[in-house]
C-alpha positions as CSV (number, residue, x, y, z in Angstrom):
1,M,-85.0,-113.3,54.4
2,G,-87.4,-113.5,51.6
3,G,-90.9,-112.8,50.5
4,E,-92.1,-110.9,47.5
5,R,-92.0,-107.2,49.7
6,R,-89.0,-107.4,51.7
7,T,-87.7,-104.2,52.8
8,C,-84.2,-102.6,53.6
9,R,-84.0,-99.6,55.8
10,W,-80.8,-97.7,56.5
11,E,-80.7,-96.4,60.1
12,Q,-78.5,-93.7,62.0
13,C,-78.8,-93.7,65.7
14,H,-82.1,-95.7,65.4
15,L,-83.5,-93.4,62.8
16,S,-84.4,-93.9,59.4
17,V,-82.0,-92.0,57.1
18,S,-82.9,-91.5,53.4
19,A,-79.5,-89.5,52.3
20,L,-76.2,-91.1,53.2
21,Q,-72.8,-89.3,53.1
22,M,-69.2,-90.8,53.3
23,G,-68.0,-91.5,57.0
24,D,-71.6,-91.9,58.0
25,V,-71.8,-95.1,60.2
26,V,-75.4,-96.8,59.7
27,N,-77.0,-100.1,60.4
28,C,-79.4,-101.8,57.9
29,T,-82.5,-103.4,58.9
30,L,-84.0,-106.3,56.8
31,T,-87.7,-107.1,57.1
32,S,-89.0,-110.1,55.4
33,A,-92.7,-110.5,54.2
34,A,-92.5,-114.1,54.0
35,D,-95.4,-115.6,56.4
36,C,-92.8,-118.2,58.0
37,A,-90.2,-116.0,59.0
38,D,-89.7,-115.7,62.9
39,P,-88.3,-113.1,63.5
40,N,-89.4,-111.2,60.6
41,D,-86.5,-108.8,60.6
42,A,-82.7,-108.8,61.0
43,L,-80.4,-106.2,62.1
44,S,-77.0,-105.8,60.7
45,N,-73.8,-104.7,62.4
46,E,-72.4,-101.2,62.0
47,I,-71.3,-100.2,58.5
48,A,-69.2,-97.4,57.9
49,L,-69.7,-95.8,54.4
50,T,-66.6,-95.6,52.6
51,A,-65.7,-95.4,48.6
52,A,-62.4,-96.7,46.9
53,R,-62.9,-94.4,43.8
54,R,-65.0,-91.4,43.1
55,W,-67.3,-91.9,39.9
56,E,-68.3,-88.8,37.8
57,C,-71.4,-89.3,36.0
């Protein structure tokens, strides 16, 4: 997937999400801006969000 304006959209139950939390199960849709891409998007498998260590800022 390529092109100069490729996008990645996180989705939960087929709806875009902007805030994710631990334990959420999401998919990522990657969309290519390349003219030769057919199809121009790809859907990931389900991804369960986890972290091995909490970082403090």
